[in-house]
Phi, psi and omega in degrees: 000316181299318181293322180295319178297315181296321179299318179297317179299317179296322180296319181288325188273340189251007180301323184256010183234153171297167185302321183270014184293162189299319183303319179297319178294322179297321178297319177295319179296326180290322184268335183226063187298318184287317179293322179293326177297326183272323188238004184299319181297322180291328178300320180297339181261357184289131177239159186218161170261139176236112185244124182246116173257109189246124179286121180245014182280162173055237185257023182295343182293348179292346179266003181306314187291343177256321184291313186297312176298322179296318178294321179301313178297324180294315181299321182293339182275351185281159180274151172302133182102341173294152182248136180236136175226128179248115180254125173259142181214152173212254171287327175235179181223147180195163167258127175274167179300131179083005183262012179208147176158172178278144177293134180151143180065232181264015183299320184299315180298317179298320180294319179296317178297319180295319178299323178291325184287332186295340179273356179298135180291141180295148183255352180236158178298324179298314180294320178300314181296327184284320187236327194270322190278337188227160175232104184252096181292327179294317177300316180300318183294320178292321177293322177300318178297320177299316183295319186288339184266007180299144183289145176085012180268179186268155179290328180269126184227136174244122182247127180242115179253114184250105182196174175268000178058044171246112182278115182220076184282168177292158180304325181290339182260340186296128182089355180251013181296151179231068181298317181295323178297320177296320180298318179296321180297312180298320183294321184270315186287334181253014179298131180091352177266156172264115185237126174250126179244126178245112178269099182269098186273116179283162185301150172080017182223211177103359185300321185250023180301318184294328176300317179290316180302318185289345178288329185273137180299159179296334180292336176289146175270101185261128179233128175264123183238099175293133181243103184289333181201175182296323180296321178297322178296317179297317180296321181296317179297325178297316179290320185294322181297332181274341177272351181300324182300320177295318178298321177297319180297317177299320180294320178301313181294312183296331179294341180262356180273127179249160176304133183275123179228142181215127170226160179208157174238121180286141177231099184250133179273179185295336180273355178095005176283138189245131170238151181242125171273107188268146171222109182221174188243095176284160174215169185302334180274305180255090185246012182220117183263137177243121175276116188264321186200149174219134181232156181241131179232156176068032185239029174051058174088349178280146178216168183262142164259099185280143174249065186234163006280156177230136180260135185233131177256330184278133183279358177221053186261155169250120192239128172289132185234357179149202182204165174297141177291133181246026183299326183269001181286141181260136178295330184269351184228075174296143183211169174250135178239138175265119181261125177218093185212198181227133177263136175242120181253130176246130184220165176212177179257128181252098179239147186292341183254033182300319179295321179296319177297320180296321178293335176275356179098010179257126174257128179299128182291146172261139184245140175227132179221149179233155177202142177286152176223126179229125185195143167267124186238154177274116187260100184200150182300332182259154174299154184300319181296323179287321176300314180296322178297316180295314179299319178298319179294322178296315179297319178297320179298316180298316179298316181294323178294316179298317178297322179295318177298314181296321180294318180294330183268352185286154179294331181293340180268008178255180181272122179229155178122189181240147182235143171208160180240134179237159175222125184055035176085354181253137179296139175244357177224168172287164176267113187247140185265136173249131185228097175068039178257161182271341179199156173225147174239142185224138176130208184294126178055032181282146180283322184277308183217090178287146179242121182289147173057041175237160181245020183230162176219136181235140175237129173248126183223169177262125177259119179251150182255158179299118184292341179279332183254315183244056183292344181272355183263129176276157176301150183231155175262129180235152181237141180219135177264116181267345177209134179127186187243022176124169181203172178238133177210144182060025180078009183237143177272134181239151179269173180298139177070005167282152185232074178285155176274138179232156177277155177302144175066032176279159176264135182237130180250127176231104184062237179267001183262149176236125175266121181254127176252109189253136182291000000 
């Protein structure tokens, strides 16, 4: 429907304008803004071949008054550089002098004159036998193939066959037709070209239309156009000249489309995460690949959790696409699984003008590729690196706890050394040795080191931390006054029942007494 509307608009807008005039381009820009933005400049440079195979046998000259004016108007609408060839055929086919050439200068006038002359009745028996008495469609098709393969012609070709499609060859040719040979020629010689064939069937015929249709490859755009009378033929040419711009635009776009190919190499890590090294063929039309789905088969219950769709611009990219599903993995039972299966990747092309291409008759190709994948993977809910990190932290914790227990139990973490108390520099107690004890008490009625005639008591003990929680903390020496009015340690005065931390072999002042911790 979209194409039909655009064709009508072009027909209405271009009757009074040359083919490349602005109204036709404006209509294309309105309907195909994104594609025209990308390929519009190239459209202005697109040239085409226009080949007319006109039946001049029998009474075909009665169409002279409609065909020649219609062709004249059509020729005038073509762009400079377009190529026109007029083939007349009956029993044989040929180009007469002035019936072929590039548009430009006086070419159009010569072509119109040539089109008028081909309907002239032959004046000799030889000419009658050659063109007037017979209609050899097979001969015409082979001559058409010769014409279309000439060097230096355009990739875009429009072929117009004007006949009643009744094959009536001469007796010498009957039974010697080579329809298959013509078909092979068109298929091989025109491979890669955009060819439009219009079978303009004049009244009272059509018997051998299918023979002609079957000669042309399916890649050709073949259109059968029944023509009930001369006026209809003239009207059709008027409409067709205005629809040519759309056909040219379609040819420009199709000329940039290349065969879609996709291969990939899977790259799976030990944790089961999957990346694909892609190799695909971008082209100016389809330059953005979308990975839609990936499945895993033949892997004994393993399946993929895909993280798709993903859009890819680089034609040699490595793309992360998901990971093995770990739904059945047990937290308590880490294991290794051997994966030996096949990956199937489904992709398409994601371009912003996909709808515009569809309206032009192009469907974005879908791509499917497969590749084997073989890997031993770590089957666990967590990634392997995280699992190893957790196990490492657990082992480190155990080691630190064991070290904390050993440190707390070691002799170096107990109180060692000798203690004495002095007053005014003179000893008032004996010097008593402590060897690997957890605490000592000094002062009035002390069990370890009693001090005569004093009113205070000091306790020095080892403070140990919970090895499961504070495994990083080493044992500390703390001092506490259980009787008295304060003391000084570490240069700071402390009150009764405070428990400051002190370094080994520190000096402690209590009133006029000094407690000496000697190594």
